[in-house]
N, C-alpha and C positions, 0 to 999 in steps of 0.2 A: 615519720621515720620510726623504725623499730629497733629495739635493743634486745640482744639475746646471746645465747651461747653459740660458739662457732661450731656448727656441725655440718657435715657434707655427706650426701648420699650419691647414691647413684654412680726414619733412619737417623740416628744421633748426629748432631752437627759435627763436622770433621774436626773442629778445633776445640771441642769441649775437653777440659783438662782433667776432670775427675770422674770417678765412678761413685754412685750413691749407694751407701750401705745403710739401709733403713734400720733404725733402732726403734722397735715397737714402743708405742706410748705406754702400753701396759707394763713394760719393763722398768718404768720409772715410777717408783712408789710415791704416792701422794701428789701425782701430777694433776694440775688444774687445767681445764679447758680454756683456751683463749676466748675472750669475750669480744663481740663486735659491738662497738659503741654506736655506730650509725649505719643502718642498713636500708638503702632506698628500696622502694617496692620492686618486686620481681620484673625482669625484662619480659616482653611479650614476643610471640613469634614474629610479628611484624617488625619489632625492634631488631631482632636477629637478622631478618632478611635484609633490612636496610643497611645494617652494619656490614654484612657480607658484600653488598653492592658497593659501599663506600670503600671498604678495605681491598676488595678485589680478591680476597682469599676467605676460605671458611674458617670459622673459629673452632678450635679443637673441641670435641664433644665434652670432654671432662670440664672445660671451663664454661661451656654452654650450660651444663647442669648447674653450676654455681650461679650463673647469671639468672637462670630461671627461678632461683631461690632468693638471691640478693643481687640487684643490678649494681654491683660494686659495693664497697664497704670501707668504713674506717674502723680498724681494730684497736683494741687497747694496746699499750706498749708491750712488745713481744720480741722474741728471739727464737732462732731455729735451734733445736736440740740435735745432738749427735756428734760423734768424734770425727765425722767426715766433712763437717761444714767448712767451706773455703775460708781462707785467711781473712778476707774481707767480711765484716760483720753482716750477717744475713738476718734481716727483720723486715716486716711489711708495714709501711706507713699508710698505704691505702691500696685496696684492690680496685682496678679500673672497671667501669661499667660500659654500657653502650647506649647510644641515642641520647635522649633527654633525661639526665639523672643528676643527683646532687653531688656526685664525685666526678673526677676527671674521667675521660672516656678513652677507650682503646683507639678509636678513630682519631681523636685529637692528639694523643701522644704519638701515634704512628706518623701523623702528618707533621708534627713539630720536629721529630727526630729525623724525618726523611730517610736518606740512605746511610745514616750513621749506624743503625742497628744491623747485625748480621742478617743476611738473606735467609729466608725460611724460618723466621722467628717472629713472634708477635708479643708486644709488651702487655703484661697483665697486672703489674703492680709496681709501685714505688718501693724501693728498698732504702736502707739506711745509707747515708753519705752521698745521696744523689745518684745511686745506682738503680738499675731496673731489674725486675724479675720478668723473664721472657719465657715463652712456651714454644716448643718446636711444632712446626706445621706438618711434620711427617706423621705417619700412623702411630708412632710410639708416643708422641706428644710429651716428651720429657721437659722438665723445668730446669731453667738455668739462671744463674746470676750474671748480669752484664755489668762489668766494672767500668764506669765511664772514664776513670783515670788511666785505664789501660787500652783505651779505644785504639783500634788498629793492630793491637798485639794479638797473636793467636790465643794467648791465655786470658783474654778479656772476658771470654765466655766460659763459665765453670758450671758443670753439672751439679745440681743440688738435690734433685729428686727424680725418680723414675717416672712418676705420675704426679698430676696436680693433687690428687687425693692424698698421696703420701706427703707431699710438700705441706699441704694445709694441716695435716695431722701433726706435723712436727713443729709447728709454730706454737710456742708456749708463752704464757704471761712472763714478762721480764721481771727479774728480781726487783725489790723496792729501791735499790740503789742504782738501778740502771738509768739510762738516758731519760730525762723527764720532759723532753721536748716532743714526745709523741702526743697526738691529738687526744683530747678527752671528750666525753659525751657532749654533743651539741656543737662541736667546733668543726670547721672545715679547713682543710689544708690550703696554704698559699698556692695559687695557680700562676704560672708564668704568664706574662702579657700575651704571648703568642697563643697559648692554650685558651686563655680567657676570651681573646678575640675570636678564635675558632668557634667556641661554644656560643658566643653571642650571635655570630653569623648563622649558626645552625638553628638557634631558636627563631631567628628572624625568617629564615627560609621555611621553617615548618609551621610558622604561625598562620592560622587561617586568615584569608582576606576579608 
């Protein structure tokens, strides 16, 4: 696994309740880049094609770009900057990968949540408090917070960024007195029994005879 600084290159859901107003990182003096503590090897084209087959939908290009650099990741403790952040705390505990990787996968999370998530959206990260970060499957590919405690409510989905690149750039290292339950270098997050079972079965299916 690699450790490094978090760098990224490369129709709105009807019930989204907020507009995103990007505050440029450069406007915050002394801002430090969020560090990724665990970064699995990049996804391959075959990984992506298989994920598309399993999911039945294409992964938005902006997140594909991330997967081709890091097939998921565990970041340091972080929080989203900006005065437009939803009331629920927005932070990423892990970015999901695809295929066989060291973190939870988009395929497994999508399968575990079934029809609970809004249609036209794909889970890409765990957020604080058991919530999810999801990305729209429409051409705009905006990023939203899905608040599980408001499941079924029109306001459960809240816009947090106009693009994945914007969302990623606004995740800053959390202050020293912030939640200390975030993963540190070399640790893996707890996986639900359903997700663990799914990934074990995936490994078994893909293992050569």
